[in-house]
Each structure stands twice: as C-alpha cells, then as structure tokens.
C-alpha positions as a printed Julia matrix, in Angstrom:
401×3 Matrix{Float64}:
 -22.76  -51.46  128.69
 -19.24  -51.83  127.95
 -19.83  -56.1   129.07
 -23.19  -55.96  126.32
 -20.54  -54.65  123.76
 -17.78  -56.93  124.39
 -20.29  -59.69  123.87
 -21.62  -58.37  120.43
 -18.08  -58.24  119.58
 -18.04  -62.27  120.0
 -17.82  -63.66  116.61
 -21.24  -64.76  115.55
 -23.03  -63.48  118.69
 -24.65  -60.24  117.23
 -25.39  -62.36  113.86
 -26.69  -64.92  115.79
 -29.09  -62.41  118.4
 -30.55  -60.13  114.76
 -31.36  -63.47  112.94
 -33.41  -65.21  115.75
 -35.4   -61.77  116.45
 -36.37  -61.75  113.08
 -37.63  -65.39  113.23
 -39.6   -64.85  115.98
 -41.27  -61.34  114.76
 -44.02  -62.94  113.98
 -44.55  -64.32  117.2
 -46.05  -60.65  118.08
 -48.19  -60.09  114.97
 -49.81  -63.38  114.34
 -52.26  -63.66  117.14
 -53.22  -60.2   116.12
 -53.69  -60.27  112.37
 -55.16  -63.77  112.8
 -57.75  -62.0   115.26
 -58.54  -59.22  112.68
 -58.2   -61.24  109.49
 -60.84  -64.07  110.72
 -63.12  -61.29  112.37
 -63.18  -59.16  109.35
 -64.27  -62.68  107.18
 -66.84  -63.51  108.93
 -67.95  -60.64  110.89
 -67.28  -62.3   114.58
 -65.53  -61.91  117.61
 -66.05  -64.93  119.02
 -64.95  -67.38  116.29
 -61.97  -65.36  115.97
 -61.24  -66.1   119.56
 -61.63  -69.83  118.56
 -59.46  -69.66  115.67
 -56.25  -68.08  118.06
 -57.31  -70.95  121.31
 -57.03  -73.21  118.26
 -53.4   -71.7   117.27
 -52.66  -71.28  121.0
 -53.38  -74.68  121.94
 -50.72  -75.6   118.96
 -47.83  -74.01  120.19
 -48.45  -75.51  123.45
 -48.62  -79.0   122.53
 -46.3   -78.75  120.04
 -43.69  -76.6   122.4
 -41.44  -79.46  124.15
 -41.93  -81.53  121.54
 -40.65  -80.11  118.68
 -37.81  -79.17  120.81
 -37.05  -82.5   121.7
 -36.81  -83.23  118.12
 -33.8   -81.09  117.03
 -31.83  -83.97  119.31
 -33.21  -86.35  117.25
 -33.09  -85.01  113.52
 -30.76  -81.68  114.18
 -32.09  -78.29  114.42
 -32.04  -77.35  110.54
 -34.67  -79.95  109.71
 -37.09  -79.37  112.39
 -36.48  -75.72  111.66
 -37.15  -76.09  108.19
 -40.42  -78.79  108.5
 -42.04  -76.28  110.89
 -41.71  -73.26  109.28
 -42.76  -74.55  106.04
 -45.7   -75.95  107.4
 -46.36  -73.24  109.38
 -45.72  -70.67  106.63
 -48.3   -72.26  104.47
 -51.36  -72.67  107.29
 -51.15  -68.83  107.53
 -50.92  -68.06  103.9
 -54.12  -70.6   103.03
 -55.94  -68.62  106.31
 -55.29  -65.18  104.44
 -56.08  -66.33  100.73
 -58.71  -69.32  101.24
 -61.87  -68.34  102.12
 -63.66  -71.19  104.8
 -65.54  -71.82  107.26
 -65.0   -71.35  111.12
 -64.15  -74.95  111.53
 -61.87  -75.16  108.87
 -60.01  -71.91  110.06
 -59.5   -73.59  113.53
 -57.95  -76.7   112.08
 -55.58  -74.83  110.49
 -54.94  -72.14  113.7
 -54.36  -75.44  115.2
 -51.77  -76.49  112.67
 -50.05  -73.44  112.64
 -49.65  -73.8   116.11
 -48.4   -77.37  116.1
 -46.02  -75.89  113.91
 -44.77  -72.84  114.98
 -40.66  -73.14  114.32
 -38.88  -73.54  117.85
 -36.51  -70.76  117.09
 -36.35  -69.67  121.24
 -35.28  -72.98  122.14
 -33.21  -73.48  119.25
 -30.92  -70.39  120.06
 -30.41  -70.85  123.81
 -29.81  -74.52  123.29
 -26.39  -72.54  121.01
 -25.57  -70.27  122.97
 -23.67  -72.05  125.41
 -21.61  -73.16  122.85
 -20.82  -69.13  121.87
 -19.61  -67.53  124.24
 -17.49  -68.31  128.05
 -19.11  -68.65  131.5
 -18.1   -65.32  132.23
 -20.4   -64.04  129.28
 -23.43  -66.46  128.91
 -25.24  -64.99  132.16
 -25.12  -61.39  130.47
 -26.02  -62.75  127.03
 -29.27  -64.59  128.15
 -30.16  -61.35  129.83
 -29.19  -58.96  126.54
 -31.66  -61.82  124.87
 -34.61  -61.26  127.12
 -34.52  -57.69  127.11
 -34.12  -57.23  123.3
 -36.81  -60.13  122.65
 -38.98  -56.4   124.78
 -38.35  -55.04  120.78
 -40.65  -57.75  119.38
 -43.13  -56.68  121.66
 -43.05  -52.44  121.21
 -42.95  -53.08  117.25
 -44.66  -56.36  115.75
 -48.26  -55.18  117.13
 -47.56  -51.82  115.65
 -46.51  -52.88  112.54
 -49.61  -55.63  112.15
 -52.31  -53.16  113.2
 -51.25  -50.47  110.88
 -50.71  -52.86  107.53
 -54.24  -54.78  108.65
 -56.17  -51.56  108.83
 -54.87  -49.14  106.63
 -54.12  -51.79  103.46
 -55.71  -54.99  104.61
 -56.14  -57.73  106.54
 -54.45  -60.32  103.82
 -51.81  -58.46  103.24
 -51.59  -58.4   107.41
 -51.26  -61.94  107.19
 -49.23  -62.39  104.03
 -46.64  -59.75  105.86
 -46.69  -62.27  108.14
 -45.61  -65.73  106.2
 -42.68  -63.22  104.5
 -41.37  -61.73  107.78
 -41.3   -65.56  109.2
 -39.87  -67.08  106.27
 -37.54  -65.01  105.67
 -36.21  -64.77  109.13
 -36.27  -68.09  109.81
 -34.58  -68.75  106.62
 -31.76  -66.05  108.37
 -31.59  -67.89  111.28
 -32.07  -71.8   109.77
 -28.53  -70.9   107.54
 -26.65  -69.61  110.49
 -23.36  -71.08  110.85
 -23.77  -71.79  114.42
 -26.51  -74.41  113.67
 -24.4   -76.05  111.74
 -21.77  -76.56  114.46
 -23.51  -77.19  117.13
 -25.1   -80.56  117.56
 -28.09  -81.96  120.47
 -27.48  -84.92  121.32
 -30.34  -86.78  121.12
 -32.26  -86.89  124.91
 -31.69  -91.59  126.24
 -34.73  -89.85  128.45
 -38.55  -90.33  128.09
 -40.5   -86.93  127.64
 -41.04  -84.88  130.44
 -38.39  -86.35  132.54
 -36.59  -82.56  132.67
 -40.31  -81.29  134.87
 -38.71  -83.9   138.12
 -35.43  -81.03  137.84
 -37.04  -78.11  140.49
 -35.32  -75.22  138.96
 -36.85  -76.37  135.0
 -40.51  -76.49  137.21
 -40.08  -73.06  139.08
 -38.89  -71.01  135.39
 -42.12  -73.04  134.09
 -44.69  -71.74  137.37
 -42.85  -68.39  137.58
 -42.82  -67.66  133.77
 -46.77  -69.02  134.09
 -47.48  -65.79  136.67
 -45.25  -62.77  134.81
 -46.65  -63.3   131.53
 -50.18  -63.8   133.47
 -49.32  -60.82  135.18
 -48.68  -59.21  131.75
 -51.74  -60.87  129.77
 -53.76  -58.95  132.55
 -51.98  -55.95  132.23
 -52.83  -55.89  128.54
 -56.31  -56.39  128.6
 -56.5   -53.91  131.76
 -55.23  -51.6   129.13
 -57.2   -51.69  126.13
 -60.43  -52.22  128.41
 -59.61  -48.67  130.41
 -58.03  -47.05  126.83
 -60.39  -48.68  124.21
 -59.19  -50.82  121.69
 -58.52  -47.85  119.73
 -57.05  -45.22  121.73
 -53.68  -44.07  121.04
 -52.8   -43.89  124.61
 -53.8   -47.63  125.26
 -50.6   -48.88  122.19
 -47.99  -45.95  124.58
 -48.74  -47.41  127.56
 -47.65  -51.43  126.46
 -45.04  -49.43  124.78
 -43.66  -47.84  128.13
 -44.15  -51.25  129.73
 -42.12  -53.18  127.13
 -39.57  -50.08  126.9
 -39.66  -50.44  131.05
 -38.74  -54.21  130.37
 -35.88  -53.31  128.46
 -34.53  -50.73  130.66
 -34.27  -53.18  133.08
 -32.69  -56.04  132.12
 -29.92  -54.43  130.17
 -29.67  -52.27  133.41
 -29.38  -55.25  135.7
 -28.2   -57.47  133.55
 -24.58  -57.79  134.62
 -25.77  -58.32  138.21
 -24.84  -61.72  139.99
 -27.78  -64.27  139.95
 -28.12  -65.88  143.53
 -30.55  -67.5   144.95
 -32.8   -64.69  146.17
 -33.12  -63.09  142.74
 -36.01  -64.44  141.58
 -37.62  -62.86  144.32
 -36.42  -59.67  143.81
 -36.94  -59.16  140.5
 -40.27  -60.75  140.47
 -41.05  -57.92  143.7
 -40.05  -55.13  141.65
 -42.88  -56.02  139.08
 -45.31  -56.47  141.95
 -44.34  -53.46  143.42
 -45.77  -52.03  140.42
 -48.54  -54.09  139.18
 -50.2   -53.15  142.72
 -49.88  -48.86  142.34
 -51.61  -49.4   139.25
 -54.83  -50.03  141.03
 -54.91  -46.44  142.49
 -55.85  -44.2   139.3
 -56.17  -44.98  135.69
 -55.03  -41.97  134.69
 -52.45  -42.26  131.5
 -49.56  -40.79  133.04
 -50.26  -42.67  136.42
 -50.57  -46.11  134.31
 -47.46  -45.1   132.42
 -45.18  -44.54  135.6
 -46.22  -47.51  137.34
 -45.99  -49.64  134.28
 -42.52  -48.53  133.68
 -41.59  -49.5   137.36
 -43.32  -53.0   136.86
 -41.61  -53.81  133.72
 -38.3   -53.18  134.71
 -38.21  -56.33  136.75
 -39.77  -58.49  133.27
 -36.41  -59.13  131.19
 -34.45  -59.69  134.62
 -36.3   -61.99  135.84
 -36.43  -64.13  132.28
 -32.48  -64.15  132.11
 -32.92  -65.68  135.59
 -35.22  -68.45  134.12
 -33.15  -68.76  131.17
 -29.44  -69.05  133.33
 -31.47  -71.18  135.75
 -32.97  -73.45  133.5
 -29.44  -74.01  131.72
 -27.21  -74.96  134.26
 -29.92  -77.85  135.64
 -30.38  -80.37  132.49
 -27.61  -82.05  130.66
 -27.14  -80.23  126.98
 -29.4   -82.97  124.81
 -31.99  -81.9   127.33
 -31.95  -78.48  127.06
 -34.32  -77.25  123.97
 -36.82  -79.52  125.95
 -36.41  -78.1   128.94
 -36.98  -74.53  126.91
 -39.91  -76.25  125.38
 -41.69  -76.76  128.69
 -41.3   -72.74  129.81
 -42.59  -72.14  126.91
 -45.97  -73.96  127.2
 -46.21  -72.65  130.37
 -45.57  -68.9   129.78
 -48.49  -69.75  126.65
 -50.75  -70.97  129.4
 -50.06  -67.94  131.79
 -50.89  -65.82  128.49
 -54.69  -67.93  128.35
 -55.01  -67.86  131.85
 -54.02  -63.84  132.67
 -56.2   -62.61  129.46
 -59.2   -65.53  130.62
 -59.54  -63.83  134.84
 -58.58  -60.18  133.46
 -61.69  -60.84  131.48
 -64.0   -61.7   133.79
 -63.56  -59.26  136.23
 -63.01  -56.28  133.5
 -66.84  -57.51  132.77
 -67.65  -57.42  136.73
 -65.8   -55.05  137.9
 -64.5   -53.04  135.04
 -61.0   -52.29  133.9
 -59.68  -51.91  137.75
 -60.11  -55.95  137.98
 -57.68  -56.79  135.22
 -54.89  -54.94  137.55
 -56.09  -56.66  140.74
 -55.36  -59.58  138.61
 -52.24  -58.69  137.15
 -51.0   -57.27  140.99
 -52.18  -60.67  142.79
 -50.25  -63.12  139.55
 -46.91  -60.66  140.47
 -47.06  -62.09  144.36
 -48.16  -64.87  143.61
 -44.77  -65.48  141.69
 -42.85  -63.49  144.94
 -44.77  -66.33  147.52
 -43.58  -69.35  145.1
 -39.67  -67.89  144.74
 -39.93  -66.76  148.48
 -41.17  -69.93  149.82
 -39.36  -72.43  147.29
 -35.95  -69.99  147.37
 -33.75  -73.29  147.98
 -34.81  -74.94  144.64
 -33.3   -72.02  142.78
 -29.5   -72.5   142.09
 -26.95  -69.97  143.25
 -25.2   -69.05  140.17
 -22.94  -66.07  141.64
 -19.49  -66.97  140.29
 -20.43  -69.92  138.75
 -20.57  -71.38  134.7
 -23.86  -70.81  133.73
 -23.59  -73.93  131.13
 -25.58  -77.42  130.89
 -24.93  -80.06  132.6
 -22.07  -82.55  130.07
 -23.86  -85.47  128.3
 -21.81  -88.93  129.11
 -21.55  -88.98  125.7
 -19.45  -86.53  123.09
 -21.0   -84.11  121.6
 -19.62  -84.26  117.6
 -19.19  -80.21  116.47
 -18.86  -80.23  112.62
 -16.0   -77.35  112.2
C-alpha cells in the first residue's frame, strides 16, 4: 500500500483516476437503465433486449475507430463530440416515447458515440509516471474500476425502481456529462498529444501481445458475464442475495488488484492469474448455497483485476505510442463481444439445465483462457525489470507545456 500512496502523490495521478472513474461510471448504469426503461414503455423484455443489443453493437464497432480518431483530431475534440452525441441520444430515449426500431436506432447511436475514456486515460498514463510506477498504476486502475461495478447497478436500480425509469436515464446523462466534462478539462489531456498513426486501421492486431490481450479479455469477460447470468438465475431478479454475491465478486477483484499489483509481470503472469479465476469458478458448480457462491466468487474475483493489469501493461509495451489508443479500443471490443457470448451461452444453458449451467459455462471460459495463456506463453512479454511504456514513434511528439 505504501507504493500506491506514493503513486497517488504523483502530481495529477489521483485527479485523473477520479475523473476517469466518474466519466466511466455511467458504463455500469446505462445498460440496466435502458433495459428497465424500454421494458416499462413497451412491456416487453424482448424489445429491451433488442435495444441493448443495438447499443452493444455500436460500442463494439466504435471502440477502435473513435480511439484512433484521437490521434487525428485530438483527445478533447473526439471526447467532446462523442459525449454530446451520446448524452443527447440517451436523453431522447428517456424523454420521447417512440417505436422499438427508433429506440434501437438511438441505442445504436449512443453505443457508437460512447466516449473512448478508457483508451484515452490508458494512453495518458505512461506520460504521467516513471517506468517503475507504470505497472502498479495499471493494476490500481484495473482494481478501482470495480467500484463502478459494485455501486453503479445499485444506484441505477434504486433510482429507476423507486423514482422512475425516465429519471434513471436522466441521471445517467447528468453523470455522463459531468464526469466527461471533468475528465476532458483535465490538464493532462492538453499536455499529451497522441501522434497520428501512419498505419491502417487494424494493423495493431498483427502484434501478438495485442491479439492475446484481446482474446484473453474476451474469455475473461465472457466468464464474468456467465457468472452474472447464473447469479441472477439462482436468486432471481429481485433477490437481495444476487446483488450481494455479485458485489462480493467485485470486491474480490478489487482486493486482488490492490494485493497483487506490485508483483512483477513475467510471461507466466497471465496464466497464473487466470488460473485463480478458473479455480474459483470451477468450485461454484459444487453448490448454489449463497455462502458457498460468495466464497468461491471472492476467490475467483481475486484474479480478475490482476489479469486486466497484465493486459494493459503488455499492450502498452508492445505498440507505438500513436497506436496505443486503437489497441485499447480493440481490447474493449473483444470484451464487449465476450460479454455478449458469455451471456448468450449461459442463457441457453440456464434454460436447458438450470443455473448450474451458467457456472459451468463461466468455468469453461476461464479454463480456455488459462489454456490460451499457457499454449501461447511465448507471446506474452516479460516485463520484469522492463519499462512498460509504449514504443517511441519515429517522429517527435509535441507536448504543450
């Protein structure tokens, strides 16, 4: 913890972490708010699912593209434009009653315009700290993002069910605009300019570490999505136990990230950390008792944030600075596809064999992740004693002082 205290005392680090967490807080609220609102208006979960699918497709398509735009037009311009369009789309869904296709169109637009805050902040981090602090900073970022998944669903569920779904969506808009404005106004966004990439879109996927980070992220988030479906199926949508068990899952990730963040990252780091996740998820199939699930998911969660820290660091060290934002965009797209795949597989298994099927699916996703990390271990860079900063571009990077 002393290392984290030193890290947070570095000028600007605590502020940029707080700003980006606030800007990303709506990510944990928007899907649930859309689901509750569209279902209430249309009286159809199927219609709500179509709107969510459209939004997810938009996010998946836009991730690498809007991230790459930041090198062409600047972070502040891209973030401001996407923020305005996204906020306007969600506000329109909240305030205007319309047909399902129109809701889907606006959902798609809101997804396409999701501000690329994650790509921006993880591109900025290497310019804020020294090489010794960068890996712990990635770990701290991965750990603290669990705060979003612990509190955001609780807040939006309470507002949408106790006050109203319109108010719930408008709350998403308010936090989106407020947090986004705070992040966009951060001095670091003015000091750091991402060079325009000279390579075509997608060329970063020829880098093995980027592909491995995308694939392992897909499998890890697929496992998490299957767990969420299984927990809801086990305890019901209105069961207090479901929220508590998922909160414990996130707390385990937070604790794991803070506890293991100082450890050096070697080639086997991803395999070891995913093995913790796989072991915990494999144990969930033994019993659906709330205490057993809580304990096993606490164990599984302990490997999640540390695994994300490996993904962020291995990506950073493997690409040029001008390509880092796009690389993180592809990783985000992989995670979105993983969430959809995990939820879909778990849903079919829940219908076929019951809630246990979802936990089997989650364990399977995690085990495949371990196998990928073991089989392709030579594709993971050894970062022990190595600077995790991006590769320098061949042209000077201008910095506004």
